[in-house]
KOLLO-117583 format. One record per residue: z, x, y of N, C-alpha, C in turn; residue in three letters. Coordinates in steps of 0.1 Angstrom, whole numbers, padded with zeros to 4 digits, always signed. Example, Ala and Ser with C-alpha at 12.3 -4.5 7.8 and 13.67 -1.06 7.14 Angstrom:
2
+0078+0132-0057+0078+0123-0045+0078+0132-0033ALA+0071+0128-0022+0071+0137-0011+0079+0129+0000SER
This chain:
433
+0161+0211+0122+0149+0219+0124+0137+0212+0117UNK+0125+0214+0123+0113+0208+0118+0110+0214+0104UNK+0107+0206+0094+0106+0211+0080+0095+0222+0079UNK+0084+0220+0087+0073+0230+0086+0078+0244+0092UNK+0085+0243+0103+0091+0255+0109+0101+0262+0099UNK+0109+0253+0093+0118+0259+0083+0111+0265+0071UNK+0100+0259+0067+0092+0265+0056+0087+0279+0060UNK+0081+0280+0073+0076+0292+0078+0087+0303+0079UNK+0099+0299+0083+0110+0308+0084+0114+0313+0070UNK+0114+0303+0060+0118+0307+0047+0108+0317+0041UNK+0095+0315+0043+0085+0325+0038+0087+0338+0044UNK+0089+0339+0057+0092+0351+0064+0104+0358+0058UNK+0114+0351+0055+0127+0356+0049+0123+0362+0035UNK+0115+0354+0027+0112+0359+0014+0104+0372+0014UNK+0094+0373+0023+0086+0386+0024+0095+0397+0029UNK+0104+0394+0038+0114+0405+0042+0122+0410+0030UNK+0126+0401+0022+0134+0405+0010+0125+0414+0001UNK+0112+0410-0001+0103+0418-0009+0101+0432-0003UNK+0099+0432+0010+0097+0445+0017+0109+0454+0015UNK+0121+0448+0014+0133+0455+0012+0136+0459-0003UNK+0125+0456-0011+0126+0459-0025+0135+0451-0033UNK+0138+0439-0028+0145+0429-0037+0135+0424-0047UNK+0139+0423-0060+0129+0418-0070+0123+0405-0066UNK+0110+0404-0069+0103+0392-0064+0109+0379-0069UNK+0113+0379-0082+0119+0367-0087+0132+0363-0080UNK+0140+0373-0077+0153+0370-0069+0149+0366-0055UNK+0139+0372-0049+0135+0368-0035+0131+0354-0034UNK+0123+0349-0044+0118+0336-0044+0130+0326-0046UNK+0138+0329-0056+0149+0320-0059+0159+0319-0048UNK+0162+0330-0042+0172+0330-0031+0167+0323-0019UNK+0154+0325-0016+0147+0318-0005+0148+0303-0007UNK+0144+0299-0019+0144+0284-0022+0158+0278-0021UNK+0168+0286-0026+0181+0281-0026+0187+0280-0012UNK+0186+0290-0004+0192+0291+0009+0185+0280+0018UNK+0172+0279+0018+0165+0271+0028+0165+0256+0023UNK+0165+0254+0010+0167+0240+0006+0181+0235+0009UNK+0191+0245+0007+0205+0241+0011+0206+0238+0026UNK+0199+0245+0034+0199+0242+0049+0194+0228+0051UNK+0183+0224+0044+0177+0211+0046+0186+0200+0040UNK+0190+0201+0027+0196+0190+0020+0210+0192+0016UNK+0216+0203+0019+0230+0206+0015+0230+0215+0003UNK+0240+0224+0003+0241+0235-0007+0245+0229-0021UNK+0251+0218-0021+0255+0212-0034+0242+0208-0042UNK+0233+0202-0034+0220+0199-0041+0212+0212-0044UNK+0213+0222-0036+0206+0235-0038+0211+0241-0051UNK+0224+0241-0053+0230+0247-0065+0224+0241-0077UNK+0222+0228-0077+0217+0221-0089+0203+0226-0093UNK+0196+0231-0083+0182+0236-0086+0182+0247-0097UNK+0193+0255-0097+0194+0266-0107+0195+0261-0121UNK+0201+0249-0122+0202+0243-0135+0190+0235-0139UNK+0184+0227-0130+0173+0219-0134+0160+0227-0136UNK+0157+0237-0127+0145+0244-0128+0146+0254-0140UNK+0158+0260-0142+0159+0269-0154+0157+0261-0167UNK+0163+0249-0167+0161+0240-0179+0147+0236-0181UNK+0140+0234-0170+0126+0230-0171+0117+0241-0177UNK+0120+0253-0172+0112+0265-0177+0115+0268-0192UNK+0128+0267-0195+0132+0270-0209+0128+0259-0219UNK+0126+0247-0214+0122+0236-0223+0107+0234-0224UNK+0100+0241-0216+0085+0240-0217+0079+0247-0229UNK+0075+0238-0239+0072+0244-0252+0061+0254-0252UNK+0051+0252-0243+0039+0261-0243+0043+0275-0239UNK+0054+0277-0232+0058+0290-0228+0063+0299-0240UNK+0066+0292-0251+0070+0299-0263+0059+0309-0268UNK+0047+0306-0264+0036+0315-0269+0037+0328-0262UNK+0043+0330-0251+0044+0343-0244+0050+0354-0252UNK+0063+0352-0257+0069+0362-0265+0061+0364-0278UNK+0056+0353-0284+0048+0354-0296+0036+0363-0295UNK+0028+0360-0284+0016+0368-0282+0020+0383-0278UNK+0031+0385-0271+0035+0398-0268+0039+0405-0281UNK+0046+0398-0290+0049+0404-0303+0036+0408-0311UNK+0027+0399-0311+0014+0401-0318+0007+0413-0312UNK+0007+0414-0299+0000+0426-0293+0008+0439-0296UNK+0021+0438-0296+0029+0450-0299+0027+0455-0313UNK+0027+0446-0323+0025+0450-0337+0011+0454-0340UNK+0001+0447-0332-0013+0451-0334-0015+0466-0330UNK-0009+0470-0319-0010+0484-0315-0003+0493-0324UNK+0008+0489-0329+0016+0498-0338+0009+0500-0352UNK+0003+0489-0356-0004+0489-0369-0017+0496-0370UNK-0023+0499-0358-0036+0506-0357-0047+0496-0357UNK-0045+0484-0355-0056+0474-0355-0065+0476-0343UNK-0059+0481-0332-0067+0484-0320-0077+0495-0322UNK-0072+0505-0330-0081+0517-0333-0092+0512-0343UNK-0089+0503-0352-0099+0497-0361-0110+0490-0353UNK-0107+0483-0342-0117+0476-0334-0126+0486-0327UNK-0120+0497-0322-0128+0507-0315-0137+0514-0325UNK-0132+0517-0336-0141+0524-0346-0153+0515-0351UNK-0150+0502-0352-0160+0492-0356-0171+0492-0345UNK-0167+0490-0332-0176+0489-0321-0184+0503-0320UNK-0177+0514-0322-0184+0527-0321-0194+0529-0332UNK-0191+0524-0344-0201+0525-0355-0214+0517-0352UNK-0212+0506-0344-0224+0498-0341-0232+0502-0329UNK-0225+0507-0319-0233+0511-0306-0230+0525-0302UNK-0222+0533-0309-0218+0546-0304-0230+0556-0302UNK-0241+0553-0309-0252+0562-0308-0261+0560-0295UNK-0258+0549-0288-0265+0547-0276-0260+0556-0265UNK-0268+0558-0255-0262+0565-0243-0252+0555-0237UNK-0240+0560-0234-0229+0552-0230-0223+0543-0240UNK-0227+0546-0253-0222+0537-0264-0207+0537-0266UNK-0201+0548-0264-0186+0549-0266-0179+0541-0255UNK-0185+0541-0243-0179+0533-0232-0181+0518-0235UNK-0193+0514-0241-0195+0501-0245-0186+0497-0256UNK-0183+0506-0266-0174+0504-0277-0160+0501-0271UNK-0157+0508-0261-0144+0506-0254-0142+0492-0248UNK-0153+0488-0242-0153+0474-0236-0152+0464-0248UNK-0160+0466-0258-0159+0457-0270-0146+0457-0276UNK-0140+0469-0278-0127+0470-0284-0116+0463-0275UNK-0118+0465-0262-0108+0459-0253-0109+0444-0253UNK-0121+0438-0254-0123+0424-0255-0116+0419-0268UNK-0119+0426-0279-0113+0422-0292-0098+0423-0292UNK-0093+0434-0286-0078+0435-0285-0072+0425-0276UNK-0079+0422-0265-0075+0411-0256-0073+0398-0263UNK-0082+0395-0273-0081+0383-0280-0068+0383-0289UNK-0063+0395-0292-0051+0396-0300-0038+0397-0291UNK-0040+0405-0280-0028+0409-0272-0025+0399-0261UNK-0035+0396-0253-0033+0387-0241-0027+0394-0229UNK-0026+0407-0229-0020+0414-0218-0030+0425-0213UNK-0033+0425-0200-0042+0435-0195-0036+0449-0195UNK-0024+0451-0191-0018+0464-0191-0017+0470-0205UNK-0012+0462-0214-0011+0467-0228-0025+0470-0234UNK-0035+0463-0230-0049+0466-0235-0053+0479-0229UNK-0051+0481-0216-0056+0494-0210-0048+0506-0215UNK-0035+0504-0217-0027+0516-0222-0031+0519-0237UNK-0033+0509-0245-0037+0511-0259-0050+0518-0260UNK-0060+0512-0253-0074+0518-0254-0074+0532-0248UNK-0066+0535-0238-0066+0549-0233-0062+0559-0243UNK-0052+0555-0252-0048+0564-0262-0058+0565-0274UNK-0065+0554-0276-0075+0553-0287-0088+0559-0283UNK-0094+0555-0272-0108+0557-0269-0110+0570-0260UNK-0100+0572-0251-0103+0583-0241-0105+0597-0248UNK-0096+0601-0257-0098+0614-0264-0112+0615-0270UNK-0117+0604-0276-0130+0604-0283-0141+0606-0273UNK-0140+0599-0261-0151+0600-0251-0151+0614-0245UNK-0139+0619-0242-0139+0633-0236-0144+0643-0246UNK-0141+0642-0258-0146+0651-0268-0161+0651-0269UNK-0167+0639-0267-0181+0637-0267-0188+0641-0253UNK-0180+0647-0245-0185+0652-0231-0188+0641-0222UNK-0182+0629-0223-0184+0619-0213-0178+0623-0200UNK-0185+0618-0189-0180+0621-0176-0166+0614-0174UNK-0156+0621-0170-0142+0614-0170-0142+0601-0162UNK-0150+0600-0151-0150+0588-0143-0155+0576-0152UNK-0166+0578-0159-0171+0567-0167-0161+0564-0179UNK-0155+0574-0184-0146+0572-0195-0134+0564-0191UNK-0127+0568-0180-0115+0561-0175-0119+0548-0169UNK-0130+0547-0162-0134+0534-0156-0137+0523-0166UNK-0143+0527-0177-0145+0517-0188-0132+0512-0194UNK-0122+0521-0195-0109+0517-0201-0102+0508-0191UNK-0101+0512-0178-0094+0504-0168-0101+0490-0167UNK-0114+0490-0166-0121+0477-0165-0120+0469-0178UNK-0121+0475-0189-0119+0468-0202-0105+0462-0203UNK-0095+0469-0198-0082+0464-0198-0080+0450-0192UNK-0088+0448-0181-0087+0435-0174-0091+0423-0183UNK-0099+0426-0193-0103+0415-0202-0091+0409-0210UNK-0080+0417-0210-0069+0412-0218-0063+0399-0213UNK-0064+0396-0199-0059+0384-0194-0070+0373-0192UNK-0082+0377-0196-0093+0367-0194-0097+0361-0208UNK-0098+0370-0218-0102+0366-0231-0091+0358-0238UNK-0093+0346-0241-0082+0338-0247-0078+0344-0261UNK-0065+0343-0264-0054+0337-0257-0049+0347-0246UNK-0044+0341-0235-0040+0349-0223-0027+0344-0218UNK-0017+0353-0216-0004+0349-0211-0006+0344-0196UNK-0015+0349-0189-0017+0344-0175-0022+0330-0175UNK-0030+0326-0184-0034+0312-0185-0023+0303-0189UNK-0014+0308-0197-0002+0300-0201+0006+0297-0188UNK+0008+0308-0180+0016+0306-0168+0009+0296-0158UNK-0004+0297-0157-0011+0288-0148-0009+0274-0153UNK-0010+0271-0166-0009+0258-0171+0005+0253-0169UNK+0015+0261-0170+0029+0257-0167+0031+0254-0152UNK+0025+0262-0144+0027+0259-0129+0019+0248-0124UNK+0008+0244-0131-0001+0234-0125-0001+0221-0134UNK+0006+0222-0146+0006+0211-0155-0008+0207-0161UNK-0016+0218-0164-0029+0216-0170-0028+0218-0185UNK-0039+0214-0192-0040+0216-0207-0043+0230-0210UNK-0034+0237-0218-0036+0251-0221-0049+0252-0230UNK-0051+0244-0240-0062+0245-0249-0075+0244-0241UNK-0076+0234-0232-0088+0232-0223-0091+0245-0215UNK-0080+0251-0210-0082+0263-0202-0087+0274-0211UNK-0082+0275-0222-0087+0286-0232-0101+0284-0235UNK-0105+0271-0237-0120+0268-0240-0128+0272-0228UNK-0123+0269-0216-0131+0272-0204-0133+0287-0201UNK-0124+0295-0207-0125+0309-0204-0134+0317-0214UNK-0139+0310-0224-0147+0317-0235-0160+0322-0229UNK-0168+0314-0223-0181+0318-0217-0179+0328-0206UNK-0170+0326-0196-0168+0337-0186-0164+0350-0193UNK-0156+0349-0203-0151+0362-0210-0163+0369-0216UNK-0172+0362-0223-0184+0368-0228-0193+0374-0217UNK-0194+0366-0206-0202+0371-0195-0196+0384-0190UNK-0183+0385-0189-0176+0397-0184-0180+0409-0193UNK-0180+0407-0206-0183+0418-0215-0198+0422-0213UNK-0207+0412-0211-0221+0415-0209-0223+0423-0196UNK-0217+0419-0186-0218+0425-0173-0213+0439-0173UNK-0202+0442-0180-0197+0455-0181-0207+0464-0189UNK-0213+0459-0199-0223+0466-0207-0235+0470-0197UNK-0239+0460-0189-0250+0463-0180-0246+0474-0170UNK-0233+0474-0165-0229+0484-0156-0229+0498-0162UNK-0225+0499-0175-0226+0511-0182-0240+0516-0184UNK-0249+0507-0187-0263+0510-0189-0269+0515-0176UNK-0265+0510-0165-0271+0514-0152-0266+0528-0149UNK-0253+0531-0152-0247+0544-0149-0254+0555-0157UNK-0255+0552-0170-0261+0563-0179-0276+0564-0177UNK-0282+0554-0171-0297+0555-0168-0299+0564-0156UNK-0290+0563-0146-0291+0571-0134-0285+0585-0137UNK-0276+0587-0146-0271+0600-0149-0268+0601-0164UNK-0279+0604-0172-0277+0605-0187-0266+0613-0192UNK-0262+0624-0184-0251+0633-0189-0238+0626-0188UNK-0237+0614-0181-0224+0608-0179-0219+0602-0192UNK-0228+0598-0201-0224+0592-0214-0234+0595-0224UNK-0234+0607-0229-0244+0611-0240-0242+0603-0252UNK-0254+0600-0259-0253+0593-0271-0249+0602-0283UNK-0243+0596-0293-0238+0603-0304-0248+0601-0316UNK-0244+0606-0328-0252+0604-0340-0251+0589-0344UNK-0263+0585-0349-0264+0571-0354-0257+0570-0367UNK-0247+0561-0368-0241+0558-0381-0250+0552-0391UNK-0250+0556-0403-0258+0549-0413-0252+0535-0416UNK-0261+0527-0422-0255+0513-0426-0244+0514-0436UNK-0245+0525-0444-0234+0526-0454-0221+0529-0447UNK-0222+0538-0437-0210+0542-0429-0205+0530-0421UNK-0214+0522-0416-0210+0510-0408-0203+0500-0417UNK-0208+0498-0430-0201+0489-0439-0187+0494-0443UNK-0186+0507-0444-0173+0513-0447-0163+0510-0436UNK-0168+0512-0423-0159+0509-0412-0156+0494-0411UNK-0166+0486-0414-0163+0471-0414-0153+0468-0424UNK-0154+0474-0436-0144+0472-0446-0130+0476-0442UNK-0129+0487-0435-0116+0491-0430-0111+0482-0419UNK-0120+0475-0412-0116+0467-0400-0114+0453-0404UNK-0114+0450-0417-0113+0436-0420-0100+0429-0415UNK-0089+0437-0414-0077+0431-0409-0077+0425-0395UNK-0083+0433-0386-0083+0428-0372-0094+0417-0371UNK-0105+0417-0378-0115+0407-0378-0109+0394-0383UNK-0101+0395-0394-0095+0383-0400-0084+0377-0390UNK-0077+0386-0384-0067+0382-0375-0073+0374-0363UNK-0083+0379-0357-0090+0372-0346-0095+0359-0351UNK-0101+0359-0363-0107+0346-0368-0096+0336-0370UNK-0084+0340-0376-0073+0331-0378-0068+0325-0365UNK-0065+0334-0356-0059+0330-0343-0068+0321-0335UNK-0080+0327-0332-0089+0319-0323-0096+0308-0330UNK-0100+0311-0343-0106+0300-0350-0097+0288-0353UNK-0084+0292-0356-0074+0281-0358-0072+0273-0346UNK-0072+0279-0334-0070+0272-0321-0081+0263-0319UNK-0094+0268-0318-0105+0260-0314-0109+0251-0325UNK-0106+0254-0338-0109+0245-0349-0100+0233-0350UNK-0089+0233-0342-0079+0223-0343-0070+0224-0355UNK-0070+0235-0362-0061+0237-0373-0047+0239-0369UNK-0045+0248-0358-0032+0251-0353-0031+0246-0338UNK-0019+0244-0334-0017+0243-0320-0016+0258-0315UNK-0017+0260-0302-0017+0273-0296-0004+0281-0300UNK+0007+0273-0300+0020+0280-0303+0020+0283-0318UNK+0015+0275-0327+0015+0278-0341+0006+0290-0343UNK-0006+0290-0337-0015+0302-0338-0008+0315-0334UNK+0000+0314-0323+0007+0326-0318+0017+0331-0328UNK+0024+0321-0334+0034+0325-0344+0028+0331-0357UNK+0017+0325-0361+0010+0330-0373+0004+0344-0370UNK-0001+0346-0358-0007+0359-0354+0004+0370-0354UNK+0016+0366-0348+0027+0376-0348+0031+0379-0362UNK+0032+0369-0371+0036+0372-0385+0026+0381-0392UNK+0013+0378-0389+0002+0386-0396+0003+0401-0391UNK+0004+0403-0378+0004+0417-0373+0017+0424-0378UNK+0028+0417-0379+0040+0423-0385+0037+0427-0400UNK+0031+0419-0407+0028+0422-0421+0018+0434-0422UNK+0008+0434-0413-0001+0446-0413+0006+0459-0410UNK+0015+0458-0401+0023+0470-0397+0031+0475-0409UNK+0037+0465-0416+0046+0468-0427+0037+0473-0439UNK+0026+0467-0442+0018+0471-0454+0011+0484-0452UNK+0009+0488-0439+0002+0501-0436+0012+0512-0435UNK+0025+0509-0438+0035+0519-0438+0039+0524-0424UNK+0036+0517-0414+0039+0521-0400+0051+0514-0394UNK+0057+0506-0402+0069+0499-0397+0082+0507-0399UNK+0086+0513-0388+0099+0520-0389+0109+0513-0380UNK+0121+0517-0381+0131+0511-0372+0128+0514-0357UNK+0123+0526-0354+0120+0529-0340+0109+0520-0335UNK+0098+0518-0344+0087+0509-0340+0092+0495-0337UNK+0100+0490-0347+0105+0476-0346+0113+0475-0333UNK+0122+0484-0330+0130+0483-0319+0122+0484-0306UNK+0112+0493-0306+0103+0494-0294+0096+0481-0291UNK+0089+0476-0301+0082+0463-0299+0091+0452-0295UNK+0102+0450-0301+0111+0439-0298+0117+0441-0284UNK+0120+0454-0280+0125+0457-0267+0115+0454-0256UNK+0102+0458-0258+0092+0456-0248+0089+0441-0247UNK+0089+0434-0258+0087+0419-0258+0098+0412-0250UNK+0110+0416-0253+0121+0409-0247+0121+0412-0232UNK+0119+0424-0228+0119+0428-0214+0108+0421-0206UNK+0096+0421-0212+0085+0414-0205+0087+0399-0204UNK+0092+0393-0215+0094+0379-0215+0105+0375-0205UNK+0116+0383-0204+0126+0380-0195+0121+0381-0180UNK+0113+0391-0178+0107+0392-0164+0098+0380-0161UNK+0090+0376-0170+0081+0364-0168+0090+0352-0165UNK+0100+0349-0174+0108+0337-0172+0115+0338-0158UNK+0120+0349-0155+0127+0350-0142+0118+0347-0130UNK+0106+0352-0131+0096+0349-0121+0092+0334-0120UNK+0091+0328-0132+0088+0314-0132+0099+0306-0127UNK+0112+0309-0130+0123+0301-0125+0124+0303-0110UNK+0123+0316-0105+0123+0318-0091+0112+0310-0084UNK+0100+0311-0090+0088+0303-0084+0091+0288-0083UNK+0097+0283-0094+0100+0269-0094+0110+0264-0084UNK+0120+0273-0081+0130+0269-0071+0123+0270-0057UNK+0115+0280-0055+0108+0282-0042+0098+0270-0040UNK+0091+0267-0051+0081+0256-0050+0088+0243-0047UNK+0099+0240-0052+0107+0228-0049+0109+0227-0035UNK+0114+0238-0029+0117+0238-0015+0104+0236-0006UNK+0094+0243-0010+0081+0242-0003+0075+0228-0003UNK+0076+0222-0015+0071+0208-0017+0079+0198-0008UNK+0092+0200-0007+0100+0191+0001+0097+0192+0016UNK+0093+0204+0020+0089+0206+0034+0075+0200+0037UNK+0068+0197+0027+0054+0192+0028+0045+0203+0035UNK+0048+0216+0033+0040+0226+0038+0026+0226+0032UNK+0024+0224+0019+0011+0224+0013+0002+0213+0019UNK+0008+0201+0022+0000+0191+0028-0004+0195+0043UNK+0005+0202+0049+0002+0207+0063-0009+0217+0063UNK-0009+0226+0053-0019+0236+0052-0033+0230+0049UNK-0033+0220+0039-0045+0213+0036-0051+0206+0048UNK-0042+0199+0055-0047+0191+0067-0052+0201+0078UNK-0046+0212+0079-0050+0222+0089-0063+0228+0086UNK-0066+0231+0074-0079+0236+0070-0090+0226+0071UNK-0086+0214+0067-0096+0203+0069-0100+0201+0084UNK-0090+0202+0092-0092+0200+0107-0101+0212+0112UNK-0101+0223+0106-0110+0234+0110-0124+0232+0106UNK-0127+0222+0098-0140+0218+0094-0148+0229+0087UNK-0141+0237+0079-0148+0247+0072-0154+0241+0059UNK-0165+0246+0055-0171+0241+0042-0162+0245+0031UNK-0161+0237+0020-0152+0240+0009-0155+0254+0003UNK-0168+0257+0001-0171+0270-0005-0167+0282+0003UNK-0167+0280+0017-0162+0291+0025-0147+0293+0024UNK-0140+0282+0022-0125+0283+0020-0123+0290+0006UNK-0131+0287-0004-0129+0293-0017-0132+0308-0016UNK-0142+0312-0008-0146+0326-0007-0135+0334+0001UNK-0129+0327+0011-0117+0334+0018-0106+0336+0008UNK-0103+0325+0000-0092+0327-0010-0094+0338-0020UNK-0107+0340-0024-0110+0350-0033-0107+0364-0027UNK-0111+0366-0015-0108+0379-0008-0093+0381-0007UNK-0085+0371-0004-0071+0372-0003-0065+0375-0017UNK-0070+0369-0027-0065+0371-0041-0068+0386-0046UNK-0080+0391-0042-0083+0405-0046-0073+0414-0040UNK-0070+0412-0027-0060+0420-0020-0046+0419-0027UNK-0042+0407-0029-0029+0404-0036-0028+0411-0050UNK-0039+0409-0057-0040+0415-0071-0039+0430-0071UNK-0043+0436-0060-0043+0451-0059-0029+0455-0055UNK-0021+0447-0049-0008+0450-0044+0004+0446-0053UNK+0003+0433-0057+0014+0427-0065+0010+0428-0080UNK+0021+0426-0088+0019+0424-0102+0011+0411-0104UNK+0003+0410-0115-0005+0398-0117+0003+0385-0117UNK+0014+0385-0124+0022+0373-0125+0028+0369-0111UNK+0032+0379-0104+0038+0377-0091+0027+0371-0081UNK+0015+0377-0082+0004+0372-0074+0001+0357-0076UNK+0002+0353-0089-0001+0339-0092+0010+0330-0088UNK+0023+0333-0091+0034+0324-0089+0037+0323-0074UNK+0034+0334-0066+0036+0333-0052+0027+0324-0045UNK+0015+0323-0049+0004+0316-0042+0001+0302-0047UNK+0003+0299-0059-0002+0286-0064+0005+0274-0057UNK+0017+0275-0053+0023+0263-0046+0015+0259-0034UNK+0008+0268-0027+0000+0265-0015-0015+0264-0019UNK-0020+0272-0027-0034+0273-0030-0039+0261-0039UNK-0031+0258-0049-0036+0248-0059-0038+0234-0052UNK-0028+0229-0044-0031+0216-0037-0043+0217-0028UNK-0045+0229-0021-0057+0230-0013-0070+0229-0020UNK-0071+0236-0031-0083+0236-0039-0086+0223-0045UNK-0075+0216-0051-0077+0203-0057-0080+0193-0046UNK-0074+0194-0034-0077+0185-0023-0091+0186-0018UNK-0098+0197-0020-0112+0198-0017-0121+0193-0028UNK-0116+0188-0038-0124+0182-0049-0128+0191-0060UNK-0122+0203-0061-0126+0212-0072-0118+0209-0085UNK-0124+0213-0096-0117+0210-0109-0106+0220-0111UNK-0094+0215-0115-0083+0225-0117-0085+0234-0129UNK-0092+0231-0139-0095+0240-0150-0104+0251-0145UNK-0115+0247-0138-0124+0257-0132-0116+0267-0123UNK-0107+0262-0115-0100+0271-0106-0090+0280-0114UNK-0085+0275-0125-0077+0283-0134-0084+0295-0139UNK-0097+0293-0143-0105+0305-0148-0108+0314-0136UNK-0112+0308-0125-0115+0317-0113-0103+0324-0108UNK-0091+0317-0108-0078+0323-0104-0075+0336-0113UNK-0076+0334-0126-0073+0345-0135-0083+0357-0133UNK-0096+0353-0131-0107+0363-0129-0104+0371-0117UNK-0101+0365-0106-0100+0372-0093-0088+0381-0093UNK-0077+0376-0099-0065+0384-0100-0067+0397-0109UNK-0075+0395-0120-0078+0407-0128-0087+0417-0120UNK-0096+0412-0112-0104+0421-0103-0094+0430-0094UNK-0084+0423-0089-0074+0430-0081-0067+0441-0088UNK-0066+0440-0102-0059+0450-0110-0067+0464-0110UNK-0079+0464-0106-0087+0477-0106-0092+0479-0092UNK-0087+0473-0082-0092+0474-0068-0083+0484-0061UNK-0090+0494-0054-0082+0504-0046-0076+0496-0034UNK-0065+0501-0028-0059+0514-0030-0049+0515-0041UNK-0046+0504-0047-0036+0504-0058-0042+0501-0071UNK-0043+0489-0075-0049+0486-0088-0040+0490-0099UNK-0032+0481-0104-0021+0485-0114-0027+0491-0127UNK-0039+0487-0131-0045+0493-0143-0048+0507-0141UNK-0052+0511-0129-0055+0525-0126-0042+0534-0128UNK-0031+0529-0123-0019+0537-0124-0014+0537-0138UNK-0016+0526-0146-0012+0526-0160-0020+0537-0167UNK-0033+0537-0164-0042+0547-0170-0039+0561-0166UNK-0036+0563-0153-0032+0576-0148-0019+0581-0155UNK-0010+0572-0158+0002+0577-0164+0000+0582-0178UNK-0011+0577-0184-0014+0582-0198-0023+0595-0197UNK-0031+0596-0187-0040+0607-0185-0038+0614-0172UNK-0027+0621-0171-0023+0627-0158-0032+0639-0154UNK-0040+0644-0163-0049+0655-0160-0061+0651-0153UNK-0064+0637-0153-0076+0632-0146-0071+0627-0132UNK-0077+0632-0121-0072+0627-0108-0075+0612-0105UNK-0066+0606-0097-0068+0592-0094-0082+0590-0087UNK-0086+0599-0079-0099+0597-0072-0111+0596-0082UNK-0110+0604-0093-0120+0603-0104-0120+0589-0110UNK-0108+0584-0113-0107+0571-0119-0113+0560-0110UNK-0109+0561-0097-0114+0551-0088-0130+0551-0087UNK-0135+0563-0087-0150+0564-0086-0156+0558-0099UNK-0150+0561-0110-0155+0555-0123-0154+0540-0123UNK-0145+0534-0116-0143+0520-0116-0153+0513-0108UNK-0159+0519-0098-0168+0513-0088-0179+0504-0095UNK-0187+0509-0104-0197+0501-0110-0192+0488-0117UNK-0180+0490-0124-0174+0479-0131-0169+0468-0120UNK-0163+0473-0109-0159+0464-0099-0170+0456-0093UNK-0181+0463-0091-0193+0455-0086-0198+0445-0096UNK-0197+0449-0109-0201+0439-0119-0192+0427-0120UNK-0179+0430-0118-0169+0419-0118-0171+0410-0106UNK-0174+0415-0095-0176+0407-0083-0188+0398-0085UNK-0199+0404-0090-0211+0396-0093-0208+0385-0103UNK-0200+0388-0114-0196+0378-0123-0188+0367-0117UNK-0178+0371-0109-0170+0361-0102-0178+0351-0094UNK-0187+0357-0086-0196+0348-0077-0204+0339-0086UNK-0209+0344-0097-0217+0335-0106-0209+0323-0111UNK-0196+0325-0115-0188+0314-0120-0184+0305-0108UNK-0182+0311-0096-0179+0302-0084-0191+0293-0081UNK-0203+0299-0081-0214+0291-0077-0220+0283-0088UNK-0217+0286-0101-0222+0278-0112-0210+0274-0121UNK-0202+0265-0116-0189+0261-0123-0192+0256-0137UNK-0204+0251-0140-0207+0246-0154-0205+0257-0164UNK-0206+0270-0161-0204+0280-0170-0190+0280-0176UNK-0180+0276-0168-0167+0275-0173-0164+0261-0178UNK-0170+0251-0173-0167+0237-0177-0175+0231-0188UNK-0186+0238-0192-0195+0232-0202-0188+0231-0215UNK-0182+0242-0220-0176+0241-0233-0165+0231-0235UNK-0155+0230-0225-0145+0220-0226-0151+0206-0226UNK-0162+0204-0219-0168+0190-0219-0175+0187-0232UNK-0180+0197-0239-0187+0195-0251-0177+0193-0263UNK-0165+0199-0262-0155+0198-0272-0145+0187-0270UNK-0146+0180-0260-0137+0169-0259-0132+0166-0245UNK
């Protein structure tokens, strides 16, 4: 059978398995195994389980995933996330919409510690939502700011999604982290602007609170020294060249463990929960990566990516039009699939296409993560919305979706800005080396 036709049949088989609720990792691995076996014999196909598993397990940069997950788990348990919110609230809480802005700022800070969008959204929902509702914030603005702020968890470095991208594309993790700094700051600024527009058009949506005195602010700053120090150690150590990314993750996990212990919040139940959540998520990610690697091996052998690139080039579409089409597809995928699944399913086809058109792989890494995070708050699904709804069952889904709309528009504007001005992502890596 023609390799391209076999590749198409294999992809159809994989999506059929996914529709039948076979786990995505198993669907990818089984597809790669069966159809590579049809091409080159099942003895060779069996060896893929050994070689691709060994490659994933021996990739040193992937060690940061469980370490960052541990750091995020202990940071939540120790109350560092609440410290961040209180600090941001003391600075801007007296503005109209100030608590929502504090939620965005707290989410960005927690994202720099946690690296997980879902964990950021769930944590900030427990910390910030009761405070906003008590201040008579409109539920849509309150929940929308939390869901949108949660997406910063996978954009603000360090980010587990960026680790996966670098593993799948063999790019420099530190360079990608550097490239995401300015887009991450722009994301926070655009979310602030979205909140300001909402409360300007409807002042009752986010009433201002009492202005904290400078003495009160210094007291809050003093209580928040732990999380500020942690962010400085982890991010400063990485960008200052003091630690490798893996070393910074290990130090961050150790520091958050000590904070949890010293604050008297370390119980056996907390330790077990954090370790269990870390192990479960890490195992899920590794299974997805191994399945994706087996599928990618089969797809590469069929030369399907080259066929797709040649086909699009023959259509004579402008490169920017192709990128915009990919962005629409990714937003849809991000709304339907888990973020990791959306990335590992598509990169074997999309990455060769984007690089073949002459785009920078680091720039595309930033764009790829950004567009997937937008999908996380895009109707009709948007996984962050359902995470938030599970924590706040008394607020209807429709209210949350309405609250997300201004943030979604801000995210799309920011995405287009990075697409049309790539230097915003590439300037910092070029300056630092």
